[in-house]
TORMARBA-373877 format. One record per residue: x, y, z of N, C-alpha, C in turn; residue in one letter. Coordinates in steps of 0.02 Angstrom, whole numbers, padded with zeros to 5 digits, always signed. Layout:
residues N
XYZXYZXYZa...
//
This chain:
residues 84
-00555-00733-00053-00569-00671-00100-00504-00625-00095m-00485-00600-00143-00425-00554-00150-00455-00489-00118k-00407-00449-00078-00420-00391-00051-00405-00332-00103n-00429-00278-00090-00424-00220-00134-00353-00202-00163l-00305-00209-00118-00235-00202-00136-00214-00260-00192f-00235-00315-00180-00210-00369-00228-00254-00358-00290e-00311-00335-00293-00355-00328-00350-00335-00259-00391r-00296-00223-00365-00272-00157-00387-00245-00163-00459l-00266-00125-00510-00229-00127-00573-00162-00104-00572k-00118-00129-00616-00046-00115-00607-00039-00032-00619p-00078-00015-00668-00069+00064-00685-00093+00110-00623e-00142+00088-00591-00167+00122-00533-00117+00115-00468a-00093+00059-00468-00047+00041-00408+00016+00088-00417k+00039+00099-00487+00099+00137-00499+00084+00214-00479a+00022+00234-00495+00006+00303-00478+00008+00317-00407v-00019+00269-00364-00035+00275-00296+00044+00267-00263i+00078+00218-00289+00144+00218-00257+00193+00275-00272e+00176+00306-00330+00212+00373-00353+00197+00430-00302g+00130+00427-00286+00112+00476-00232+00136+00466-00166e+00155+00409-00149+00190+00391-00082+00245+00434-00063a+00286+00456-00116+00340+00500-00105+00324+00569-00078n+00269+00600-00105+00245+00664-00087+00196+00664-00027k+00156+00607-00016+00108+00604+00045+00124+00534+00075y+00174+00521+00111+00191+00454+00130+00134+00435+00196p+00120+00480+00235+00069+00455+00282+00001+00443+00253l-00017+00485+00212-00095+00474+00188-00095+00406+00136s-00041+00395+00104-00036+00348+00050-00031+00275+00098v+00009+00276+00142+00019+00217+00181-00042+00203+00215s-00087+00247+00241-00146+00228+00278-00190+00202+00221a-00203+00229+00162-00246+00208+00117-00223+00138+00087i-00164+00119+00083-00141+00051+00060-00151-00003+00121l-00153+00025+00178-00158-00021+00231-00242-00041+00241e-00284+00015+00219-00357+00004+00216-00376-00050+00163q-00334-00033+00108-00345-00079+00043-00327-00148+00059m-00278-00160+00101-00257-00231+00113-00304-00263+00162k-00343-00224+00206-00387-00252+00246-00457-00248+00219s-00469-00231+00161-00541-00222+00133-00545-00259+00070s-00607-00287+00065-00628-00332+00002-00665-00288-00050n-00699-00240-00017-00747-00193-00058-00727-00120-00048y-00736-00075-00106-00718-00009-00089-00766+00027-00036i-00827-00002-00036-00869+00034+00025-00843+00022+00090g-00787-00030+00104-00760-00033+00166-00702+00017+00182e-00683+00062+00135-00638+00108+00139-00661+00166+00176l-00625+00199+00211-00651+00263+00241-00661+00319+00191q-00712+00356+00208-00732+00418+00153-00678+00453+00134y-00635+00475+00177-00580+00520+00151-00524+00485+00103d-00519+00418+00109-00481+00378+00070-00511+00374+00002s-00577+00359-00003-00607+00359-00065-00608+00428-00100v-00609+00478-00063-00610+00548-00095-00537+00565-00120m-00486+00539-00083-00421+00546-00106-00407+00515-00172w-00432+00453-00179-00430+00424-00243-00472+00447-00296l-00518+00482-00283-00566+00510-00333-00535+00575-00353a-00495+00614-00315-00473+00682-00320-00412+00678-00369r-00372+00624-00372-00313+00605-00416-00325+00606-00480d-00306+00658-00523-00328+00663-00589-00295+00600-00633s-00244+00574-00619-00210+00518-00645-00257+00452-00637k-00285+00445-00575-00326+00391-00553-00389+00401-00585l-00417+00453-00595-00488+00473-00625-00478+00452-00701r-00425+00468-00731-00413+00447-00803-00413+00377-00812e-00375+00341-00765-00371+00265-00771-00443+00235-00758i-00481+00260-00715-00541+00239-00703-00598+00262-00758a-00574+00307-00799-00624+00328-00853-00676+00378-00823g-00654+00420-00772-00705+00464-00743-00686+00537-00766m-00744+00574-00754-00735+00652-00766-00712+00688-00699h-00692+00746-00709-00675+00792-00648-00733+00790-00593a-00796+00795-00626-00862+00808-00583-00882+00744-00554w-00857+00689-00579-00886+00621-00556-00877+00613-00485d-00820+00646-00452-00816+00631-00381-00872+00660-00340y-00914+00693-00367-00975+00721-00330-01041+00674-00347m-01036+00626-00387-01083+00585-00417-01100+00530-00366d-01159+00508-00358-01180+00454-00310-01161+00390-00328h-01130+00380-00395-01106+00321-00414-01028+00318-00407t-01000+00361-00369-00928+00366-00361-00893+00303-00342l-00911+00267-00298-00883+00202-00275-00881+00148-00330s-00938+00144-00367-00935+00091-00419-00891+00118-00474s-00894+00182-00493-00848+00205-00541-00773+00185-00535k-00752+00200-00467-00682+00186-00438-00671+00117-00439l-00722+00080-00419-00715+00001-00416-00706-00025-00485s-00743-00009-00526-00736-00038-00595-00682-00017-00639e-00655+00047-00612-00601+00077-00651-00528+00056-00632g-00528+00051-00562-00453+00040-00537-00437-00034-00513l-00489-00072-00506-00482-00139-00476-00501-00195-00521f-00482-00254-00526-00500-00307-00557-00554-00348-00513y-00612-00375-00537-00658-00411-00505-00631-00479-00478n
//
C-alpha cells in the first residue's frame, strides 16, 4: 500500500511544498509523517489541523472554512487531497 505522501494529489503537494519556504520545520515534520503513514488518522492532530487550516488545501479538498471543526474532517481531507 502506498503511503500518504505517495498518494498526495499533485496540486496538494505543490501547495504543501510551497509552504515549506515559509514554515520549513512544520512542513518537513508533516511530510515525514505522511511518508510513514497509510491513513490520515495516523497523522498527529496538529498536522491534520495544519492541513485543514490552509485555504488553498481546503479549496482543493472541496471544503468550506467551517469544515475544519466538523467531525468528518479527516474523511473530507482524505477524499480531497489523496488518491485512494
